[in-house]
N, C-alpha and C positions, 0 to 999 in steps of 0.2 A: 109352428112356423110363422108366428107374427112378425119375426124379424127379417124375413125374406125380402120384402119390398125395400126395407131400409138398406140391406146389403146391396141390392140391385142399384138403388139411387147412389149409394157411396161409390160403387164400382164405376158407374157412368161418370160421376164427378171426377174420379181420379183419372179415368181414361181421357176425358176432355181436357183436364188441366195438363196432362202429360203431353198431348198433341200441341197445345198452345205453347208449352214451354220449349219444345223442340223447334217450333217455327220462328221463335224470337231470336234475333242476333245476339251474340254475347254482349253483355253490357260493358265490359271493361276491355279496352284495347290494349295491345302489347305495349304501347308507349306509357300508359298509366301504370302497367305492372313493372315496367323498368324504372319508372319514377318512384314507385313504392319500394322497390328493391334498393335503390339508391338512398332513400330516406332511412331505411332499416339499416344499411351498411353504415351510414354516417352516425346514426344513433348508437350503434354498436361501438364504433371508433371513439365517440365522445365518452361512452360509458367506461371503456377500457382506459382512456386517457385520464378520466376523473379518478378511477380507482387507483391508477398508478401514482397520480399526484398525491392523493390522500395517504397512500401507503408510504411514499417517500417522505411526506411531511411528518408522519408519525415516527418513522425511523429517525429523522432528523431531530424531532422533539425529544425522543429518548436519548439520543446522543448528547443533546444540549443539557437535558436534565442530569445525566450522568456526569458531564463536565462540571456543572454547577455543584452537584453534591460532592464530587471529588475535591473541588476547590474549597468547599465549605469544610470537609474533613480534614484537608491539609492546614486550613486556617486555624482549626481548633487544636491541632497538634503543636503548632508553633506558640512558644509562650511570649 
């Protein structure tokens, strides 16, 4: 039973820290939570817009590539 005093000290420490935590007011107010939520929403909107733009530009790039290849192939067929 050499560890019994250690367990008692740890238990007392945990009990004291728990009581101090419950006495402290919450650190974050609802205003900062709303602000964080707005930032998260804006970041999500920006990400979706960026992905949409990059997807559209790659589709546009493929169409342009297809038109250039088609013109190139039509140009080779004409003597």
